[in-house]
N, C-alpha and C positions, 0 to 999 in steps of 0.2 A: 602479637599485640601485647604490650607491657601492662601488667596488672595494676601498677600504680597509676599509669596513665588512664586506664579504664575506670578505676575507682574515682579519679578526679573528674573525668568526663561525665560519668553517670551522675555524680553529685551536681555538676554544673547543669546538666540537662534537666534534672529534677527541679532545681531552683528556677530555671528559665521557664519550664512548662507550667509550674505553679504560678509564676508571675503572669503568664499569658492567660491562665485559667481565671485569675482574679480580674484581669482587664476585660475578658470576654463575658464571664458569668456575673461578676459583681458590679463592675463599673459600666458594662455595656459599651466599652470603648476599646475594641481590639486595635492593635497596631501592626499586626501581620496578617497575611491572608490565611485561609483555612489550609491551603496546600503547604505553606511554609510551616504552619503549626504541626500538620500531620507528618511532615518530614522530620521534625524534632522528635515527635512521639515514636516514630518508627525506629529512628536511630537508638533511642533509649530502650525500646523493646528488644532490639537486636543485641545491644550490649548486655542487657540483663540476662538474655538467653545464653550468651557466650560466657558470661561470668556469673554463674548462679550463686557464688559465694558472697556477692554483693546484693543479694535479693533483699527487698524491703516490702512487707505487706502493704505499707502505706504509699508505695510509689505511685505517682500519677499515671504510670503505664497500666496500673491495675484498677484505677478508680475513674468514675465519671466526674467531670468538672462540676463544681457546686455554685449555685447562685443564691445561697442563703443570705438573708439580710436580718441583722440583729433587731430591726424595728418590727419584725413580723414574727408571730408565733409560728412554729413549725409543727408538722404532723407527719407520721409515718405513711409511706405509700402503701396501698393495698397489695401491690406486687412491685417488684423492682422496675424502675423507669430507666431503661438502658438506652444508650446511643447505638446507632448502626455503625459498622465498619465502613470506612471511606475508600473510594477508588477514584482515580483520575485517568485511568488508562483503559481503553477498550479491551486490551489483552487481559486485564484483570477481571473484566466481566466474563470473558470466555473461561478463564480459570475458575471463577466462582461457580459457573454452571457445571463444568466438568467435575469439580470437587463434590458438588451435591449429587450428581449422577453416580459417582463412585460410592459416596457415603450411603446413599439410599439403594444402591444396586438396582437402578432402573434408569432407562434412557428417557422415558417420557415424563417430563415435569412441566406443569403449567406455572408461569410466573405472571405476576401483575406488575405494571409499571405506572407510577403516578408522580406528579411534580413534588419536589422537595421544597416546601415553602420556607423562605428565609425569614422565620419569625421566632417565637418563643414558645417552648413546649408547655402545655397546661394539662392538668388532670382534673376533671369535674365529676363530682359524685351527685347522684340523684337518689332520693328516698321517697317512696310512696308517690312517685310522679312529680316531685318538686326538687329544684336545685338545692342541695344541702351544703356542699363544700367544694372549694376549688383550691388546687395546690400548684405551685411551680415545680419544675423538675428537681430543684435542690441538688443534692448529691446522688440522686437516683434511688436512695433508700428512704429519704424524707424530704419534704418540700415545704416552702413557706405558704401559709394560708392566705389566699388572696380572694376569698369568696365575694366580698363586696365589690371588688373591681371586676371580677369575672361576670357578675350580673350585668355589667354595662357593655359586654361584648355584643356587637350587632349580630342578630340572627340566632344567638344562643337562647334556647327556650328556658323560661323560668319554671313553667309548668307544662306537663305533657298531656296528650289526649288520654281519656279514661281507659282506653283499651291498650295502653302502651305495653303492659306485661305480656300480652298475647304474641308479641313479636319474638320473644325468646323461646328457644326449644325447651328450656327447663320450665317446670311448673312452679307457681307460687313465688316468683322473683319479686322482692320488695325493694331492693336497692341495686344500683349498677353504677358503673363508671364509664365515662367517655374520655378519650385522649385526643389531642390535636395540637395545632399551632395557632397561636394568636398572632395577628399581623396588622400592618397598616396598608390599606389600599393606597396606591401611589397618588391618585387624584386627591384623596382625603389628606394624605401626608403633605402635598404641596399647599393645599388650602390651609392646613393647620400652621405651617411655617409662615405663611402670609399673615395669618391672624396674630401669631406671636411677634412678628416684626412690627406690626401696627401697635401692639401693646408694649413695645420696648423690651421684649424678651429675646434671648438668643434663640435662633432657629435650631431645630434638631439636626444632627449631622446626617442621619440616614434612617430609613424606616425601621430596621431591626433594632438599632439602639433606642429609638423612640418607643418602640413597643416594650422593650425590657424596662425602660425607665417608667413608663406609664403604669405597668402592672405593679410596680413597687412604689407607687405614689399613695400617700396616706389618705388623701382626700378623694373618695370615690366619686364625688360630684365633679371634680376636676377631670377624672378619668372618663366619665360619661361624656363630657364635652369634647373629648378628643376623637371619638369615633373609631375605636379599634374593631377589627373583625376577627373571625376565627374559622378555620376549617377543621373538622373532626375526621379521624381515620380509624378509630378503634373503639369497641364497646364490649364490655363483659360484666356479668353479674357479680355482686359482692357477697351475696348470701350463699351458704351451702344448701344446694337444692337437689331434690330427687331428679335423676336423669342427667345431671352434670357429668361431663367426662373430663377427668383430670388432664391438665395441660392444654386444653383446647380453649381458644378465645371465645367464651360465651356459648360454646357448643355449636356454633355455626359451622357448616361444612367447609366453607372457604371464605377468603377475604372479600370476594365479590358480593357474597350474600351479606356479610358484615356491613359493607358500605351501603347496600340496599336498605338494610334495617335502619341504619343511621338516618338515611334520607326519609324513610317512611315515618320516622318519629319526629321529623321536622328539624333535624340538625343540619347545618350547612356543610356540605361535602364538596370537594373539588370535582368539577365535571370531567376532568381528564383522567380516565382509568382504562388502561388497555392491557391485553394479555398477549403472551408469546410463549412458545414451547421450545425455543432454541436460543442460543447466544446471538445468532444472526438476527432473529426476530426482535430480541431485546434492543440490539444496537440500532435497528431501523427505527424503532419507536423513540429511542433517545435522540436520534437525529431529527425526527419530526418535532419533538418537544423543544429541542434547542432552537429550531427554526422559528418557533412562535413565542419564545420566552419574553422577548422585548415588546411584544404586542399585548402582553397581559397587564392588568391593573394592579398587580402585586409582584413582589420579587420572588424568584425562585433561583436557587444556586445549583440545581441538579435534579436528580430523580431518585425515587426510592423503588428498589426492585425487591419483591418478596415472592416466596413460594406461596402459591394461592391456596393449596390444600392445607387445612388446619391440622389434619392428622399427620401430615408430613412435617409441618412445623414442629409439632410436639415430639416427633421422632428425632428431629435434628437437634432440638434443644438450644442451649445458650453457652457462651463462654462467660468469663467473669464480668465482661464489659458489654457484650453485644450478642444478639441472636445470631445463630449460625445460618438461619434461613433467609436473612435479609442483607442488602447491600445498598449503601448510598453512593450513587455515582455523581461526582461533582463535575460540572461543566468547566471548561477552560476559562480563565479570566478573560473578560472582554478587552479587546485592543482597538486603538485608533491612532492614526498618524496626524500630527499637527506641527505647528511651528513654535519653537521655544523662543520667546521674545525677550526674556530677561530673567534674572535671578534676584530674589529678595531674601531678606534674613528675618527669621523669627527667633525670639529669645524666650525660653521656657522658664518655669519656676525655679529650676536648679541652676539657671544661667546658661544652659547649653544652647548654642547658637546653631540653628538648623537652616540650611539653604533650601529655598522653595522655588521651583520652576514656575515662571509666569508663562502661560500658554495662550496661543490663539484658541478661543473657545471651540470645543469639539464635542459632538454627541458621543456618549460612551455609556453603555449599559443602561440606557433610558434616562440619563441625566446629562446636563451640560457641564463639562469639566474645563476649568480655566487655570487651575493650579495643581501641582503635583509635588510630592516630597522628593528631595534629592539626597536625603539622609545626612551626608557629611561630605567633606572635601576629598576624602580618600575614595569614596564612591564616585564622585564626579571625575576624578583622575582615572579610576579604573575603567569607567565607561567612556572616557574622553568626551564628555558632554560640553558643548560650547553654546554660547548665546548666538542665535541665528540658525541653529541646527533644525532640520526636520527630525522629529523624534517619534518613537512609538510609545504611547502611553497605555498603561494597563491598570485595571481596577482589581486589585487582589481581593478575591472573595466578594467581588462587587461592592467593596467598601472603600478601600484606600487607593486613590490614584497615585501612581508613581511612574517615573520614566523607566521603561524597560530597556531601550537601546536607541542608538543613534542611526539614522539612515545616512550612512557615510557617503553613498553614491550621489546624494543630493547636495553635497557641499559645493559652495562657490568660491571658497577661499576668504570670504569676508567674515567668517565666524570668529568669535573671540572667547577665550577661556575665562570664566569668572574667577577673579582673585579671591583668595581666602581673606577674611577681614583681620585687621590688626587691632581694631578697637570695637567695642560693643556698639552696634548701630543705634541703640536707644540712649545710652548714657555716656558713651565715649571712653569708658574705662578700657585700658589695654586688655586684650583677651589672654587667656592662659590655656595650656593643654596639659592635662595630668600625665604622669609617667605611664607609658603603656596604653594610653587612651587615644582614640581617634577624634573625639569631640573637642571642639573649641568652646570655651566657656567664659561668660562674664563673671568675674569674681566679686562684683559689687553687690552686697546684700540689699542696698537701698536703690538699686536700679528699678525704675518704674515697671519695667516688664517683669522682672523677678518678683517684685512686690505683688503685682496683679496675679501672677500665676500662683504665688504662695497663698494669697487670700482665697482664690478659687479652690485650691486644693484643701485648705484648712476647713472651708465651709462645706466640703463635699459630703455625700451621703455616708460613706464609710469612715469619715473623719469626725469633725465636730457636728456635722449634720445641721447646718444653720439654714432653716427654711426661710425663703424670701430674699436670699442674697444671691441673685443671678449675676451673670457675667457683666451685664450692662451696669448694674448698681455698684459692683466692685470698681469699675472704671470711674463712675460718677463720684464715689467716695474719695478715690485717690485724686481726681482732678480738683475737687473742692478742698482737699487737704484735711478731710475729716478723719482719715486713717492713714497710717504708714506701716502698720504691722498688724498681725492677728490680735494682739492684745488691745489695740485701739478700738476694735469692734465692741469690746465690753465697756468702753467709756462713752459710747454714743448716747446722746441725750434725746429723749422722746420729742421735745419741742422742735429740735433741729431736724429730726427725721420727718416729722409730720409736715414741716414746712417745705420739704423738697418737692419739686415738680413731679407730678405723677404719684406722689405718696399721699399721706393722710394719716389720721390717728389709728385707723385699723391696721394699715400696713406697718406703721411704726410699732404698734403693740405686738403684732405677729412676730416681727424680727426680734424685739426685745425679749419676748417670751421664749423664743427658740434659743437665744443667747443665754438666758437664765438656766435653761435645761442642759446646756453644753457641759458644765462640770460633772454632770451625772452620767455622761457617756462612758462606756467601758474603757478601761485603762488601755487596752490595745488600740481602740479607735482614737483615743487622744494621742497615743504615741505615733500612730500613722499620720495624724493631722500635722505633725511637725514637718513633714516633707523631707525627711532624712534621705539623701541619695541612696539608692539600692534597697530601701526598706519599703516593701509593699505590704498589703493587708496580711498575707500569710506570715511574713517575717515579723511583723509587728506583734502578731499573736504569740509567736515563739518567744520573743523578748518579754512580752507581758507575763508569760507563765514562769519566766525565770527571775525577773527582777520586780521588786515590790513597789517601786516608785521611781520618779524621774531622777532623783539624787543618786539612788543606788545604780541605776543604769549608766548615768553620766560618769560614775567612778569606775566602771568596768574596764578592764584592759583588753587589748586586741586578742591575746592568746585565749583568755576565758571566753570571749564572744565567739571565736572561731570554732570552738568545740561544740557549739549548739547546733541542733538540727536545722538544715536549710541556710546556715550562715557559715560561709567559708572565709578565707583570709581577705578577699576583696570587699565583701560586705562588712566584715568586722572593721577593716581599716576605714571605710566610709563612715561608720558609726562613731568611731573614736575621733576622726577628723571633725565631724559635725560638733561634738560636744567640746572639742578643744578650740574651735574657731570662735573669734569674738562675736560673729553674727549668731552662731548657734547658741552660745551662752546668753547673749542678750535676749534672744527670742524666748528661751526657757525661763529666764528670770522675770521677764515681763508677764508671761502667762501665769507664773506663780503669784506675782503681785496682784493680778486681777482675780485670783481664786480659781483659775481653770484647772491647774494641777493641785491635787490634794497632797497633804504631807506624806501620806502613805497610800498608794493605790492597792488596797488589800484584796479586793474582790477576786482578781484572777490569780493571786497567790494562794488564796484559800482553795480556789478551784483546782489549782495545780497540785497542791499538797493532798487534797482529799482523796483522789482516785475513786475507785468503786466503793460505795458505802452500802452495807448490807440492808439497812432500813430503807434505802432509796432505789437500789439496783432493781430494774425490771418493773418498777412502779410507774403509773401514769398520773401526771399532775395536770391541773388546769389552773391558770393564774387569773386573778381578778383584783380590781381595786389598786390603790396606790400604797406601796410598801414604805415603811419608815426611812430606810437607808438604801435599799436596792431599787434599781429600775427593773422593769419586767425582763428586759434582755439579759441583765446581769443575773437575775434569779434563774432564768431559763438556762443560762450557761452553767451555773453551779449544779443544777439538777441533772443536766445531761452529762456533765463531767463525772458525776457520782453514779452514773449508770441508769438514771431515770429517763423518762421521755415526757415531753410537754405537748399537749394538744389544746385545741381552742374551744371544745365543747364538752360540757359535763354530761356523762352518760353512765350506764351501769358498769362500764369498764374503767371508770375513773377511780383511782385509789385515794388521791388527796386533792383538795382545793386549797391553794395558797391564796389567802384573802388579805387585802389591806383595806384602807379607808375607801368608802364608796364602792362596795363590791357589786352592786347591781343584781340582776336576775339570776346570775350563776350561783349565788349563795343560796337562794331559795330552792333552786333545782338540786343542789348538792344535799341540802337538808332533807328534801323530799325523797331522794334516793338513798339516804343514809351514808353519803360520802364523807369521810373524815375531813374536817376543816382545820387548817394550820395557819398560824401567823408567822411572821418573819423570824421571831425568836425561836420558835419550835423548829423551823426549817434549819436554822443555824445549829441547833442542838443535834438534829439528825445528821447533819453534815460532819459534826464533830464526833460522830460515833454513838450518839445517844439512841435510846429505844423509843 
């Protein structure tokens, strides 16, 4: 295998995996199945092992995907929150058991098998019997603080029985943590989508995405109305206590006792928990679970297999990414056969035209499927897909329906191949195909479909973060001629908005207030909001650390861009083409005119230049109030880049409180504990190397 090829392929895989990490963890909008993602990750791991000279400590093969959101304060996990290794093959389950038998030098090992809930991981801390803090997984080392939203999870106790501490083998436990999966019950999910449709809101795509989005909603009252649930599967004390045994989860003898304690304390636990002492026994349980999965009121995508004995877990330990004593077995994607009745075309925000299969509705993985992606015309030709075919449809990872294959034996001769379009189905502009690309694209920047997609992207959570601008209202604004580009959003008038059907003064004020805050978004978020082809959240951050403003980035050449981390020749060319195109230049100029882009986006340049700062590295900060020029997320980014950490609660471990206008109760608590209070000017002095 050629070294130059391996280097290029490793770089390509890292970029692609990071892109899918952003889609899954940040956007809650995956576009490939878990199995396809794991195949990419395995290829990267194998190449990095074969070519250690290309090793990178920041490679996604060595890190857990992150769901960090700049709108939320983050806090460190009490212990690493790792993912399990994945398996799709029964032979890998047998190999897993054999490896552990060899590593432990013992034949008899008891395993537990329980459902793998297709939800969102959460860590919830209790102190003195009361819920104190909740975190998302984040990057496994720290997570976003979602305490207010966690309090709305159905069944999660806010306060525990007076005798709760007696359930722990250790004496004098005052604080502990539970971990589990938040999820939507399928019945509640269907009812929620019906409610949203009545209110004129877009329905959620699937329960997992809706769960992730709900936990990252700023209004906890809105989250409470959605009806999220949770299953817990781990509990351990947070205090150093007499009698605690290092490496053991809570000092419990086994996972079965751990689950029993959770249930005794009133935490919701999944009722399906079985044990086996051989690979054959595990596989039999997996078959039973797969047989009932579609009868459950929640989605599962597999099962979790663990060594039951906590002492053996401690002996086996962890890799950099996963425990050696556990395995996630993923069920095969659900399949169904149906009739392909037609092919329609969708135009995305970048103009890419995607063929979509119109299907005779069929039940698949607990939902009715009537459409499935066909990706592109090369894929249609490769699979020889024709209108009128009987096709097998699969839901990759129980999320994305797609046509897997044609049932060729069922053909009658009346089937017809769908022609590739010569013109955009929305605006009629002749389509183009870029050199070396398979996708057909509408090049018209004023195409209504392109405009709608661009506006939705611009308003997204990781972009301008415009609250109150749902998909339906984007279409309404376009139909009424109120907007034609993102810049027009900033020209909307309160009286016009308040007079719209379904609106009013409160809705208008909420949208205008969100638009007024958009220029304060981090420079990388504003860059991502432009919708430059090939530029996702991670790439936008890379660019924001190198270039201090939109003018500086627009003037960069392809060779300079291609040398940056995560940006190769293809991405560099896309960036250069965007800023050279009339549409790209017009979009940037318009956003400058309305004040969205600042003359110099200095925050992330300061962050990039600062590096570790002696006065900040290792120190713990809490933020409160409104700062003169920085948003909280920007201040947090500066502190973390300089080596500090930011938490949400003032305690004796807090080194600094960064306070702005309207600091609230945190200032009083800091003064009570003798915590140093800084203003923004002092923080900037520290970042510049001051004492």
